Structures are given as structure tokens and as C-alpha cells.
BAFI-3210 file (N, C-alpha, C; in Angstrom, 3 decimals, decimal comma, padded with zeros to 6 digits):
// residues 180
n [1|2|3|4|5|6|7|8|9|10|11|12|13|14|15|16|17|18|19|20|21|22|23|24|25|26|27|28|29|30|31|32|33|34|35|36|37|38|39|40|41|42|43|44|45|46|47|48|49|50|51|52|53|54|55|56|57|58|59|60|61|62|63|64|65|66|67|68|69|70|71|72|73|74|75|76|77|78|79|80|81|82|83|84|85|86|87|88|89|90|91|92|93|94|95|96|97|98|99|100|101|102|103|104|105|106|107|108|109|110|111|112|113|114|115|116|117|118|119|120|121|122|123|124|125|126|127|128|129|130|131|132|133|134|135|136|137|138|139|140|141|142|143|144|145|146|147|148|149|150|151|152|153|154|155|156|157|158|159|160|161|162|163|164|165|166|167|168|169|170|171|172|173|174|175|176|177|178|179|180]
n.u [030,145|028,653|030,620|031,184|028,698|028,478|030,631|029,637|028,153|025,577|022,508|019,922|017,971|015,864|013,681|012,067|011,782|011,181|013,093|015,543|014,995|014,791|017,407|019,078|018,115|018,120|020,358|022,669|023,495|025,294|027,541|028,348|026,480|024,402|021,721|018,801|016,400|013,862|010,698|009,189|006,326|005,537|006,988|005,908|003,225|003,452|004,256|001,921|000,100|001,101|000,351|001,941|001,841|-000,792|-003,712|-005,529|-007,037|-009,783|-009,526|-011,212|-011,307|-011,354|-009,189|-006,900|-004,548|-001,399|000,561|003,994|006,464|008,834|008,143|005,676|005,656|008,271|008,988|006,798|005,441|002,591|000,358|000,802|000,978|-001,691|-003,055|-002,276|-003,385|-006,159|-006,494|-006,810|-009,219|-012,330|-011,378|-011,714|-010,619|-009,704|-009,428|-007,416|-007,927|-005,699|-003,725|-001,683|000,358|-000,209|000,049|000,544|003,320|004,413|006,239|008,539|010,499|011,644|013,063|011,664|010,919|012,796|012,690|011,553|008,440|005,987|002,863|000,587|001,643|002,657|003,613|003,157|000,908|-000,989|-001,143|-001,985|-004,507|-005,815|-005,855|-007,374|-009,795|-011,061|-012,187|-010,838|-009,908|-007,432|-004,345|-002,332|001,048|004,007|006,512|009,061|009,658|007,447|005,595|006,313|005,849|003,093|002,028|002,733|001,188|-001,429|-001,554|-001,198|-003,562|-005,250|-006,238|-005,003|-005,850|-007,897|-007,311|-005,113|-001,712|-000,082|002,427|002,248|003,345|003,073|000,315|-000,042|001,559|000,168|-002,102|-001,617|-001,804|-000,567|001,980|002,414]
n.v [016,455|016,071|015,100|012,631|011,287|011,244|009,574|007,063|006,638|007,600|008,528|009,244|010,620|009,945|011,511|012,214|014,514|017,860|019,876|018,633|017,893|020,434|021,401|019,418|019,415|022,122|023,487|021,864|021,413|023,500|022,539|020,359|018,357|016,935|015,534|013,528|014,544|013,401|013,798|011,957|011,446|012,155|010,293|007,844|008,206|008,093|005,410|004,201|005,115|003,767|001,241|-000,306|-000,168|-000,855|000,249|-000,954|-001,064|000,465|003,512|005,357|007,917|011,363|013,575|016,155|017,995|019,317|021,621|021,721|024,296|024,168|022,340|023,271|026,212|026,824|024,903|024,085|021,638|020,188|018,685|015,879|014,673|015,083|013,651|011,036|010,747|011,128|009,005|006,740|004,462|005,596|007,781|011,127|014,068|017,012|020,604|023,196|026,686|028,228|026,983|024,923|026,935|029,073|028,315|028,198|028,473|025,940|026,452|024,948|025,042|027,484|026,994|027,058|024,953|024,559|026,671|028,564|029,827|032,391|031,305|032,222|032,855|030,808|029,445|026,887|026,070|027,899|027,166|024,539|024,970|025,967|023,664|021,955|023,256|022,250|019,961|017,354|013,815|012,977|014,637|015,234|015,184|015,916|015,992|015,493|017,353|019,087|017,223|016,743|019,293|019,684|017,512|018,207|020,537|019,496|017,876|019,830|021,217|019,457|017,349|015,003|012,367|011,958|012,949|012,011|012,471|012,089|010,997|011,289|009,100|007,125|006,780|005,740|003,377|001,950|001,290|-000,117|-002,700|-005,835|-007,647|-011,055]
n.w [004,448|002,101|000,365|001,567|001,387|-001,412|-001,939|-001,569|-003,776|-003,869|-005,262|-004,825|-002,219|000,469|002,573|005,720|007,100|007,205|007,578|007,051|004,401|003,138|003,581|002,373|-000,249|-001,109|-000,108|-000,003|-002,716|-003,202|-002,056|-003,463|-003,340|-005,226|-005,437|-006,040|-004,155|-002,199|-000,703|001,888|002,000|-000,583|-002,093|-001,108|-001,795|-004,547|-004,861|-003,943|-005,901|-008,090|-007,493|-005,887|-003,201|-001,087|000,527|003,314|005,736|007,473|008,650|009,757|011,034|012,015|010,675|011,022|009,228|009,878|008,314|007,902|008,176|006,557|004,589|003,469|003,159|002,283|000,372|-001,062|-000,632|-000,206|-000,984|-001,236|001,423|002,269|000,327|000,948|003,528|003,044|001,390|002,890|003,706|004,892|006,249|007,245|006,035|007,536|007,535|008,812|009,479|008,679|006,316|004,135|002,093|003,655|006,200|009,774|011,869|014,144|016,026|016,474|014,445|014,872|017,100|019,441|020,996|022,877|024,548|027,358|027,550|028,128|029,325|027,909|025,477|023,984|021,029|019,977|021,381|020,528|017,821|018,124|019,250|016,990|015,453|017,085|016,992|014,788|015,581|015,648|015,597|015,229|014,942|012,329|011,188|009,237|010,208|012,530|014,554|014,563|015,360|018,030|019,106|018,588|019,978|022,583|022,825|022,531|024,801|026,765|026,471|027,592|026,108|025,499|025,932|024,158|021,614|019,161|018,127|015,175|012,864|009,344|008,025|009,950|009,980|007,412|007,601|009,573|008,224|005,931|003,475|004,162|002,612|001,829]
ca.u [029,120|028,316|031,665|031,007|027,506|028,835|031,590|028,854|027,427|024,169|021,856|018,605|017,785|014,475|013,661|010,774|011,982|011,193|014,329|016,542|014,608|015,184|018,866|019,686|017,668|018,354|021,631|023,808|024,083|026,431|028,688|028,551|025,420|023,383|020,959|017,347|015,919|012,420|009,974|008,630|004,913|005,470|007,504|004,942|002,029|003,766|004,183|000,491|-000,499|001,602|-000,181|002,962|001,375|-002,255|-004,257|-006,558|-007,882|-010,563|-009,031|-012,441|-010,951|-011,297|-007,772|-006,498|-003,132|-000,617|001,647|005,234|006,975|009,815|007,493|004,629|006,009|009,576|009,194|005,511|005,005|001,338|-000,713|001,085|000,526|-003,155|-003,476|-002,096|-004,366|-007,509|-006,510|-007,120|-010,677|-013,077|-010,770|-012,226|-009,551|-010,149|-008,447|-007,369|-008,107|-004,416|-003,156|-000,810|001,357|-000,637|000,127|001,166|004,387|004,163|007,265|009,745|011,505|012,303|013,745|010,850|010,752|013,804|012,542|010,453|007,633|004,814|001,779|-000,333|002,374|003,260|003,230|002,614|-000,446|-001,861|-001,368|-002,796|-005,893|-006,375|-006,113|-008,472|-011,035|-011,688|-012,730|-010,231|-009,514|-005,997|-003,604|-001,258|002,174|005,052|007,753|009,249|009,632|006,035|004,899|006,601|005,183|001,640|001,730|002,821|000,022|-002,625|-001,516|-001,401|-004,982|-006,003|-006,887|-004,109|-006,557|-008,905|-006,766|-003,776|-000,853|000,603|003,090|001,527|003,897|002,463|-001,037|000,128|002,064|-000,888|-003,247|-001,143|-002,013|000,698|002,235|002,962]
ca.v [015,432|015,805|014,222|011,294|010,700|010,989|008,457|005,830|006,573|007,936|009,344|009,647|010,663|009,931|012,120|012,472|015,678|019,023|020,633|017,875|018,023|021,763|021,509|018,535|019,790|023,510|024,037|020,990|021,537|024,421|021,805|019,161|017,371|017,058|014,307|013,587|014,537|013,181|013,835|010,621|011,332|012,182|009,004|006,802|008,449|007,568|003,946|003,866|005,372|002,717|-000,034|-001,052|-000,144|-000,815|000,541|-001,961|-000,814|001,685|004,282|005,930|009,003|012,736|013,921|017,481|017,972|020,530|021,821|022,252|025,461|023,856|021,675|024,057|027,575|026,941|023,936|023,825|020,251|020,286|017,791|014,448|014,192|015,076|012,541|009,793|010,712|010,933|007,733|005,658|004,323|006,059|008,956|012,441|015,049|018,334|021,665|024,363|027,937|028,539|025,738|024,946|028,010|030,049|027,624|028,893|027,676|025,343|026,963|024,116|025,510|028,628|026,551|027,366|023,766|024,602|027,920|028,726|030,970|032,670|030,378|032,805|033,200|029,612|029,308|025,552|025,999|028,653|026,342|023,400|025,449|026,019|022,276|021,419|023,923|021,442|018,782|016,137|012,697|012,865|015,737|014,606|016,027|015,250|016,534|015,033|018,490|019,495|016,184|017,017|020,540|019,493|016,610|019,014|021,405|018,674|017,503|021,029|021,571|018,413|016,500|013,887|011,082|011,839|013,359|011,474|013,190|011,037|011,318|010,732|007,779|006,202|006,492|004,827|002,080|001,261|000,978|-000,758|-004,121|-006,553|-008,675|-012,281]
ca.w [004,415|000,700|-000,172|002,143|000,750|-002,811|-002,014|-001,594|-005,038|-003,631|-006,287|-004,352|-000,776|000,906|003,900|006,344|007,952|006,316|007,730|006,280|002,999|002,672|003,594|001,370|-001,598|-001,505|000,345|-000,280|-004,048|-003,127|-001,518|-004,272|-003,105|-006,275|-005,374|-006,184|-002,775|-002,229|000,557|002,118|001,616|-002,052|-002,541|-000,765|-002,618|-005,887|-004,764|-003,857|-007,218|-008,989|-007,028|-005,154|-001,818|-001,033|001,843|003,565|006,892|007,529|009,783|010,331|011,955|011,516|010,755|010,564|008,878|010,135|007,345|008,470|007,437|005,520|003,460|002,816|002,749|001,628|-000,707|-001,709|-000,460|000,553|-001,421|-001,035|002,734|002,272|-000,533|001,705|004,613|002,505|000,687|003,815|003,713|006,046|006,857|006,862|006,139|007,960|007,289|009,687|008,749|008,055|005,826|002,973|002,131|004,667|007,485|010,891|012,476|015,464|016,916|016,563|013,498|015,477|018,306|020,602|021,833|023,921|025,285|028,305|027,130|028,942|028,964|026,925|024,260|023,405|019,623|019,730|021,943|019,607|016,626|018,568|019,379|015,634|015,048|017,894|016,583|013,727|016,268|015,087|016,439|014,991|014,335|011,559|010,799|008,454|010,758|013,914|015,473|014,664|016,133|019,435|019,506|018,582|021,101|023,792|022,844|022,774|026,221|027,577|026,376|028,276|025,101|025,193|025,990|023,091|020,316|018,886|017,191|014,420|011,605|008,191|007,735|010,920|009,489|006,271|008,071|010,323|007,359|004,699|003,269|004,323|001,596|002,407]
c.u [028,754|029,330|031,492|029,815|027,820|029,781|030,875|028,043|025,946|023,657|020,533|018,576|016,295|014,450|012,233|010,913|012,073|012,470|015,447|016,259|015,100|016,698|019,494|019,331|018,161|019,707|022,832|024,305|025,282|027,705|028,922|027,511|024,284|022,611|019,496|016,789|014,395|011,847|009,216|007,185|004,755|005,911|006,489|003,649|002,243|003,701|002,727|-000,184|-000,083|001,109|000,814|002,659|-000,141|-002,678|-005,409|-007,533|-008,744|-010,162|-010,205|-012,160|-011,070|-009,874|-007,565|-004,987|-002,503|000,534|002,867|005,752|007,883|009,276|006,574|005,120|007,301|009,742|007,908|005,111|003,757|000,342|-000,450|000,666|-001,004|-003,701|-003,353|-003,137|-005,750|-007,635|-006,770|-008,633|-011,288|-012,527|-011,428|-011,119|-010,156|-009,057|-008,558|-007,561|-006,824|-003,768|-002,351|000,204|001,012|-000,592|000,833|002,177|003,969|005,192|008,565|010,852|012,282|012,984|012,951|010,614|011,762|013,722|011,410|009,709|006,509|003,666|000,869|000,351|003,015|002,715|002,595|001,194|-001,418|-002,169|-002,224|-004,256|-006,569|-006,712|-007,326|-009,817|-011,765|-012,341|-012,171|-010,125|-008,008|-005,484|-002,420|-000,199|003,077|006,415|007,911|009,204|008,199|005,264|005,096|005,814|003,667|001,226|001,745|001,595|-001,262|-002,690|-001,781|-002,869|-005,864|-006,711|-006,068|-004,771|-007,506|-008,397|-005,351|-003,015|-000,011|001,325|002,290|002,038|003,382|001,060|-000,970|000,544|000,988|-002,052|-002,835|-001,511|-000,662|000,828|002,836|003,930]
c.v [015,075|014,863|012,791|010,594|010,344|009,797|007,111|005,684|006,898|008,866|009,935|009,604|010,732|010,448|012,312|013,592|016,890|019,849|019,956|017,998|019,359|021,885|020,683|018,953|021,173|024,085|023,180|021,020|022,498|023,725|020,486|018,075|017,544|015,753|014,578|013,434|014,450|013,181|012,524|010,493|011,343|010,847|007,889|006,977|007,919|006,038|003,480|004,022|004,330|001,329|-000,871|-001,092|-000,039|-000,556|-000,427|-001,582|000,422|002,392|004,935|006,987|010,342|013,222|015,341|017,445|019,338|020,583|022,388|023,380|025,065|022,972|022,649|025,400|027,661|026,017|023,493|022,342|020,297|019,183|016,315|013,959|014,107|013,908|011,211|009,665|010,400|009,621|006,528|005,610|004,816|007,314|010,221|013,454|016,411|019,353|022,754|025,606|028,323|027,236|025,974|026,095|029,094|029,452|028,489|027,945|027,141|025,807|026,179|024,610|026,709|028,283|026,793|026,146|023,743|025,875|027,825|029,980|031,195|031,822|030,940|033,175|031,992|029,390|027,943|025,418|026,762|027,821|025,123|023,804|025,541|024,617|021,728|022,058|023,153|020,185|017,473|015,021|012,486|014,187|015,079|015,640|015,223|015,723|016,059|016,173|018,996|018,492|016,404|018,240|020,375|018,541|017,366|019,913|020,659|018,277|018,704|021,475|020,500|017,443|015,262|012,519|010,882|012,203|012,819|012,456|012,123|011,620|010,661|009,330|006,737|005,812|005,503|003,445|001,284|000,811|000,383|-002,219|-004,808|-007,603|-009,892|-012,965]
c.w [002,966|000,073|000,308|001,500|-000,696|-002,946|-002,032|-002,880|-004,906|-004,725|-005,795|-002,828|-000,478|002,336|004,399|007,373|007,032|006,413|006,942|004,783|002,448|002,570|002,479|-000,056|-002,029|-001,089|-000,029|-001,729|-004,088|-002,649|-002,267|-004,082|-004,087|-006,404|-005,699|-004,765|-002,808|-000,825|000,689|001,662|000,101|-002,637|-002,302|-001,566|-004,039|-005,894|-004,716|-005,227|-008,251|-008,578|-006,248|-003,657|-001,873|000,410|002,082|004,668|006,707|008,801|010,530|011,386|011,231|011,768|010,236|010,348|009,148|009,134|008,055|007,572|006,270|004,403|002,747|002,296|001,966|000,426|-001,400|-001,715|000,423|000,214|-001,154|000,353|002,814|001,448|000,206|002,809|004,061|001,737|001,577|003,984|005,015|006,692|006,341|007,117|006,459|007,647|008,337|008,831|008,013|007,627|004,560|003,106|003,149|006,073|008,528|011,539|013,843|016,485|016,926|015,646|014,024|016,790|019,580|021,503|022,980|024,775|026,293|027,873|028,122|028,421|027,887|025,614|023,586|021,995|019,373|020,278|021,046|018,364|016,974|018,717|018,015|015,144|015,791|017,540|015,479|014,282|015,698|016,113|016,346|014,419|013,645|011,190|009,865|008,925|012,194|014,927|015,661|015,512|017,634|019,903|019,576|019,708|022,419|023,924|023,144|024,249|027,117|027,570|027,018|027,344|024,752|025,199|024,810|021,706|020,190|018,006|016,508|013,211|010,481|007,869|008,719|010,461|008,337|006,749|008,793|009,444|006,015|004,666|003,381|003,237|002,274|001,471]
res [l|a|q|k|i|n|s|y|g|v|k|k|l|l|v|n|c|p|h|c|f|n|t|m|k|n|e|y|p|d|f|g|g|n|w|d|v|q|q|a|a|s|f|v|a|k|l|r|d|e|g|k|i|k|m|k|n|e|f|n|k|k|v|v|y|h|d|s|c|y|y|s|r|y|n|d|v|t|e|a|p|r|s|l|i|s|g|v|a|g|t|k|l|l|e|m|e|n|n|r|r|e|s|v|c|c|g|a|g|g|g|r|m|w|l|e|e|k|a|d|q|r|v|n|v|m|r|t|e|q|a|l|a|t|n|p|e|v|v|a|t|s|c|p|f|c|r|v|m|m|s|s|g|v|n|e|k|g|m|g|e|t|v|q|v|m|d|v|m|e|i|v|a|n|n|m|e|q|r|t]
***
């Protein structure tokens, strides 16, 4: 794959999946993949800071952010997603007890989304309970797998009608000023 990507002259990769980020940034150099690998929230936060993206709407939501394992614990990507969330007017950023490098896995990285677990041992439900303890209106993630696991947990806790689960990029897209 590295050879194929290199054949197109690629110098920079933009990813919104922590597993892909970790693999492309930390493992592919061993196979000739020496690219500038950027995480989407960091890239978009930079665009916002440069004035290339402007936020317009007032989201007016209480948002708790779930740190994915491969961003927070393995690659120390913790602040850009929070910066984007808190940069939307009216948003109140909440924190779970276990956050940033001390975050707790939602279970997806360990493949638990494909396992049948005992109801009282579901990792995603335990993590969802920690998120719901902050009384959020939105649980935000930066990982498609975490989004699935947290959505499942929110629904299992009977909160699917009142608590949304959104990717940080969805929050940004829904609150960006449109250029004409």
C-alpha cells in the first residue's frame, strides 16, 4: 500500500480515524510510507485559527468528549478536538472523570463491537455511563468505531431520544459559516 500511495506523489495524509492515524503515522514508515499524517481535528483547528474556517451558529449544547485510545493514549491527540468543540458559540464542554491520557476504552479498539458480552460487563456501556454522568446533550467522538460503541451504549441506557452522539467533524460542519 505504501508503494501505491507513494506512486501518486502523496506527501500528506488527512485522517479522521485514530486507528488509521496510528497505523499510517507510526507503522507505515517501516514500509516506506513517510508522509505528513495529520489528524482531522488538528488540521481543521489550524484552518480555524488561520481564519480560513469560521464558526457561525450557536450550538448551545452541553457536550462531553470521549477520547479514543489511539488518539489520546497512543498519540497524545487530546486538545484539538476540545478546541473545536469549545470554539462553537454557546457550547459548554464537559469532561468525564477519565479523560485525555487517562481515558477509558469504549471497547471498539479491542474488537468488542463484534462480541456478545454479558450485559453487566459491556465496556461500551460502562464508558457510556461515565459520559452520561456529566449530563450531556451530546457525546462527541473523533472515531467512527467509538461513535458506534457510544451510540449503542446511549441507546441501551434508554437515552437515544435525548442524547446525540456526534463526531467532532459533524459538529464543525453543522456550525461552519458557509462561503458564497
